[in-house]
C-alpha positions in Angstrom: -22.5 -18.5 10.8 -20.8 -15.8 12.8 -21.1 -12.1 12.0 -17.6 -10.6 12.2 -16.8 -6.7 12.0 -13.1 -5.8 11.2 -12.3 -2.2 12.4 -9.6 -1.1 10.1 -10.5 2.5 9.7 -7.0 3.8 10.5 -5.3 1.4 7.9 -4.3 4.4 5.7 -0.8 3.1 4.7 2.1 0.8 5.4 1.6 -2.7 6.9 -1.9 -1.9 8.3 -3.3 -1.1 4.9 -1.6 -4.1 3.4 -3.1 -6.3 6.1 -6.6 -5.1 5.8 -6.6 -5.3 2.0 -5.2 -8.8 2.0 -7.5 -10.1 4.6 -10.5 -8.7 2.8 -9.6 -10.2 -0.6 -8.7 -13.5 1.1 -12.1 -14.0 2.8 -13.9 -12.8 -0.4 -12.1 -15.4 -2.5 -12.4 -18.5 -0.2 -16.1 -18.3 0.5 -16.0 -18.2 4.3 -19.0 -19.6 6.2 -19.0 -16.4 8.3 -20.2 -12.9 7.3 -17.5 -10.3 7.4 -17.9 -6.5 7.5 -14.7 -4.4 7.0 -14.7 -0.7 7.7 -11.7 0.8 5.9 -10.5 4.2 4.5 -12.1 5.2 1.2 -8.8 4.8 -0.8 -8.5 1.3 0.4 -12.1 0.4 -0.2 -11.5 0.9 -4.0 -8.9 -1.7 -4.2 -10.8 -4.4 -2.0 -14.3 -4.2 -3.2 -15.9 -7.5 -2.5 -17.0 -9.9 -5.1 -18.5 -12.2 -2.5 -21.7 -11.6 -0.7 -20.3 -12.8 2.6 -17.7 -10.0 2.6 -18.9 -6.3 2.8 -16.4 -3.5 2.6 -17.5 -0.1 3.9 -15.6 3.1 3.3 -15.2 5.8 5.9 -13.1 8.9 6.5 -13.1 8.7 10.3 -9.5 7.4 10.4 -8.3 10.8 9.0 -10.1 12.8 11.5 -8.7 14.2 14.8 -8.0 11.6 17.6 -11.1 12.6 19.6 -13.5 12.1 16.7 -12.0 8.8 16.2 -12.4 7.8 19.8 -16.1 8.8 19.6 -16.6 6.8 16.6 -14.9 3.8 18.1 -16.6 3.9 21.4 -20.2 5.0 20.4 -20.9 5.0 16.6 -19.4 1.6 16.1 -21.3 0.4 19.2 -24.5 1.1 17.5 -23.3 -0.5 14.1 -22.4 -3.7 16.1 -25.9 -3.9 17.6 -27.6 -3.0 14.5 -25.6 -5.6 12.5 -25.8 -8.3 15.3 -22.1 -8.5 15.3 -20.7 -11.6 17.2 -17.0 -10.8 17.1 -15.3 -7.5 16.7 -11.8 -7.6 15.3 -10.0 -4.3 16.1 -7.1 -4.6 13.8 -4.8 -1.7 14.6 -4.2 -1.3 18.4 -7.3 0.5 19.6 -10.4 -1.4 20.5 -13.7 -0.9 22.2 -14.2 -0.5 25.9 -16.8 -2.9 27.3 -17.9 -4.1 23.9 -21.3 -5.7 23.5 -19.8 -8.6 21.6 -16.5 -10.7 21.9 -13.4 -8.7 20.8 -10.1 -9.8 19.3 -7.4 -7.0 19.5 -4.5 -7.0 17.2 -1.7 -4.8 18.6 0.6 -3.7 15.9 2.5 -0.5 17.1 5.7 -1.6 18.8 6.5 2.0 19.8 4.2 1.9 22.8 6.2 -0.9 24.3 9.7 -0.2 23.0 12.3 0.6 25.7 14.5 2.2 23.0 11.9 4.5 21.6 10.8 5.6 25.1 14.4 6.3 26.1 15.9 7.7 22.9 13.2 9.2 20.6 10.2 10.0 22.6 12.0 12.5 25.0 13.2 14.6 21.9 9.5 15.2 20.8 7.4 18.2 21.8 5.3 18.0 24.9 2.2 17.7 22.7 3.5 14.7 21.0 4.5 13.0 24.3 1.1 13.6 25.9 -0.6 12.2 22.8 1.6 9.2 22.8 1.0 8.5 26.5 -2.8 8.9 25.9 -2.8 6.5 23.0 -0.7 4.0 25.0 -3.3 4.2 27.8 -6.0 3.5 25.4 -4.2 0.5 24.0 -3.8 -1.0 27.4 -7.4 -0.3 28.3 -8.4 -2.0 25.0 -6.4 -5.1 25.8 -8.1 -5.3 29.2 -11.5 -5.5 27.5 -10.4 -7.9 24.8 -11.0 -11.8 24.7 -7.8 -12.2 22.7 -4.8 -10.1 22.2 -2.7 -10.9 19.1 0.7 -9.8 18.1 2.6 -10.4 15.0 6.0 -11.6 16.6 7.3 -13.0 19.8 9.5 -10.0 20.2 6.4 -7.7 20.2 4.5 -10.0 22.5 7.3 -10.1 25.1 7.8 -6.3 25.0 4.0 -6.0 25.6 4.0 -8.3 28.4 7.3 -7.0 30.0 6.5 -3.2 29.7 2.9 -3.6 30.9 3.5 -6.5 33.5 0.5 -8.1 31.8 -0.3 -11.7 32.0 -3.3 -11.4 29.7 -5.1 -14.8 29.8 -5.1 -15.2 25.9 -2.2 -13.3 24.4 -0.9 -15.0 21.2 1.5 -14.6 18.5 0.2 -15.0 14.8 3.0 -14.3 12.4 2.0 -12.3 9.4 2.7 -13.6 6.0 2.6 -12.6 2.3 0.7 -14.2 -0.7 3.8 -16.2 -1.9 2.4 -16.3 -5.4 2.7 -12.6 -5.7 6.4 -12.6 -5.1 8.6 -14.7 -7.4 12.3 -15.0 -6.9 14.4 -13.7 -9.8 17.6 -15.0 -11.2 18.5 -11.9 -13.2 20.2 -9.9 -10.3 22.6 -12.7 -9.6 23.4 -13.3 -13.3 23.7 -9.5 -14.0 26.5 -9.1 -11.2 28.3 -12.4 -12.4 28.4 -11.4 -16.0 28.9 -7.6 -15.9 30.3 -6.1 -12.7 30.2 -2.7 -14.1 26.3 -2.6 -13.8 25.0 -0.7 -10.9 24.5 -2.5 -7.7 20.8 -1.7 -6.9 19.7 -1.2 -3.4 16.1 -1.2 -2.2 14.6 0.1 1.1 10.9 -0.2 1.5 9.4 1.6 4.5 7.2 4.5 5.5 9.1 7.6 6.8 9.5 8.1 10.5 12.5 8.6 12.9 12.5 5.1 14.2 12.9 3.8 10.6 16.5 5.1 10.7 16.7 6.5 7.4 19.4 8.7 8.8 22.0 5.8 9.2 21.1 4.6 5.6 21.8 7.9 4.1 24.9 8.4 6.1 26.2 5.1 4.7 25.3 6.2 1.2 27.4 9.3 1.8 30.4 7.3 2.9 30.0 5.0 -0.3 29.6 8.1 -2.4 33.0 9.2 -1.4 34.5 5.8 -2.5 32.4 4.9 -5.5 31.6 6.8 -8.8 28.0 7.8 -9.5 26.1 5.0 -11.0 27.9 2.2 -9.4 25.5 1.9 -6.5 21.9 3.2 -6.5 19.4 3.2 -3.6 15.7 3.3 -4.3 13.7 4.1 -1.1 9.9 4.7 -0.4 10.8 6.6 2.7 10.8 10.2 1.7 11.8 12.7 4.4 9.5 15.4 2.8 6.6 12.8 3.3 4.0 13.5 6.0 5.1 17.1 6.6 2.4 17.5 9.3 3.8 14.5 11.3 6.5 15.2 14.0 9.7 13.4 13.2 12.7 14.2 15.4 15.1 13.3 12.5 13.4 15.1 9.7 15.7 18.1 9.3 18.9 16.0 9.4 17.3 13.5 6.8 16.4 16.3 4.5 19.7 17.8 4.7 21.4 14.4 4.0 19.1 13.7 1.1 19.9 17.0 -0.5 23.6 16.6 -0.1 25.4 16.9 -3.4 27.3 13.8 -2.8 24.1 11.7 -2.1 21.7 13.0 -4.7 23.2 11.0 -7.7 22.9 7.9 -5.7 19.3 8.0 -4.3 15.9 8.0 -5.7 12.9 8.7 -3.4 9.7 7.2 -4.7 7.2 7.8 -1.9 4.5 5.2 -1.3 4.3 2.4 -3.8 1.0 0.8 -4.7 0.8 -2.7 -3.2 0.0 -4.1 -6.8 3.4 -2.7 -8.0 5.6 -3.6 -5.0 6.6 -7.2 -6.2 8.2 -5.5 -9.4 10.3 -3.3 -7.1 11.8 -6.3 -5.3 12.4 -8.1 -8.6 14.3 -5.2 -10.0 16.8 -4.9 -7.1 19.9 -6.7 -6.0 19.8 -6.1 -2.2 17.1 -5.2 0.3 18.4 -2.9 3.2 16.3 -2.6 6.4 17.9 -0.1 9.0 14.7 0.1 11.2 15.2 0.3 14.9 11.8 -0.6 16.2 9.2 -3.0 14.4 6.3 -5.1 15.5 7.0 -7.4 12.7 8.8 -5.9 9.6 6.5 -6.8 6.7 8.9 -5.8 4.0 11.4 -8.2 5.4 9.1 -11.1 4.5 8.3 -9.5 1.2 12.0 -9.5 0.3 12.4 -13.0 1.6 9.6 -14.2 -0.6 11.1 -12.5 -3.6 14.5 -14.3 -3.1 16.1 -11.0 -2.5 19.0 -11.0 -0.1 18.6 -8.8 3.0 20.9 -6.6 4.9 19.3 -5.7 8.2 19.8 -3.9 11.4 21.0 -6.2 14.2 17.9 -5.9 16.4 15.8 -8.8 17.9 12.8 -8.5 15.6 15.1 -8.7 12.5 16.7 -11.8 14.0 13.4 -13.3 14.8 11.9 -12.8 11.3 15.0 -13.4 9.1 17.2 -15.8 11.2 20.1 -17.0 9.0 18.5 -15.6 5.8 19.9 -12.1 6.2 23.2 -10.4 6.9 23.3 -7.9 9.9 24.9 -4.7 10.6 25.3 -2.5 13.8 22.1 -0.4 13.7 23.7 2.9 14.4 27.0 2.5 12.4 26.8 3.8 8.9 30.4 2.7 8.2 29.4 -0.9 9.1 26.4 -0.7 7.0 28.4 0.6 4.0 31.1 -2.1 4.4 28.5 -4.9 4.5 26.9 -3.3 1.3 30.3 -3.6 -0.4 30.8 -7.1 1.0 27.5 -8.2 -0.6 28.2 -6.4 -3.9 31.6 -8.3 -4.2 30.0 -11.7 -3.3 27.2 -12.7 -5.7 27.2 -16.3 -4.3 26.6 -15.0 -0.7 23.6 -13.0 -2.0 22.3 -16.1 -3.8 22.6 -18.1 -0.7 20.8 -15.6 1.4 18.1 -15.2 -1.3 17.4 -18.9 -1.5 17.4 -19.2 2.3 14.9 -16.3 2.5 12.5 -17.8 0.1 12.6 -21.1 1.9 12.0 -19.4 5.2 9.1 -17.4 3.8 7.4 -20.6 2.5 7.9 -22.3 5.8 7.0 -19.7 8.3 5.4 -16.7 6.5 2.6 -17.9 4.1 -0.3 -15.6 4.3 -2.7 -18.5 4.1 -1.2 -19.7 7.3 -1.9 -16.7 9.1 -5.5 -16.5 8.1 -5.8 -20.2 9.1 -4.6 -19.3 12.6 -6.8 -16.2 12.7 -9.9 -18.3 11.8 -8.9 -20.7 14.6 -8.8 -17.8 17.0 -12.2 -16.7 15.7 -13.6 -20.1 16.4 -12.0 -20.2 19.9 -13.6 -16.8 20.7 -16.9 -18.1 19.4 -16.8 -21.3 21.5 -16.2 -19.2 24.6 -19.1 -16.9 23.8 -21.4 -20.0 23.7 -20.2 -21.2 27.2 
């Protein structure tokens, strides 16, 4: 039996929180022969309390403290915990790992911004000098963490290629392990296709699931809605989005003022509902209650909502960027990422063609079942753990 510690203290929201919660629940349910200790934010601990003695979930607030405190905790406090608990393998699940750890380390690099040419060229220069300095410091720490890791794992080939290209890295063990979703949580619905076939007067319901940030490209989506608002009556098209430009006010977002201005525009207000973050337990219902999933993001390491939408059998309209092509393949329609007119035209095209939406939805579900089953991700992770263990014994 191996003693494994999963450091997920920064998994406060988005894909990182979903990942940590699903992983803890999974290992608790299957009765793993190994012992796992998860360090997670307090809010997350409440939803993943273990029912299995082999999985312990420990709450901490260190992920909400200033970066220097988090660094001290990662490098010194956690080191003491590892020695006390006799940990064999440390899984650092969100980019930052331990320098010269006293055990084997598996590092999961999740943040594509550090290695994105587009982000470095187009968004980062617009930020304040403080934000740019903090970004470079975090990137340096990610690279140092990778140097001291036995395995570096990414969630996509696009992410791995960017990591290796931008860092000129040839890390001996850098692997892709596609993420997945619990397929039983997301059940394809027939209602959206039937509704549009039987009554074209019903609203065409768009869904956008994302945290709020500049690289999430809410700007283009809202501009597309403004174009549609000039052509369509209120109530004919609705957009529900979890990305709220008033969300996380202390976080520097270069497009925030423009997004807030668009969101408050009289033409847009009747068409858009901002929900903020949705509890993971409720998210499947949101996919089931909409007709089209729209994903305008410009940079992603994986794009977890894409897989949730595919698993739900929901047709997808995604920005034409490499990661969306890698994840969705032929199970999505694509638009030019910076062209709101093209996005608007594709929305209308899909509204007029329920059969195309059905084809995309069915293709998406099949693709999710084949490539993005959560159980397959965990199986590959366990294989990596065993690989790291075997190296530790040699």
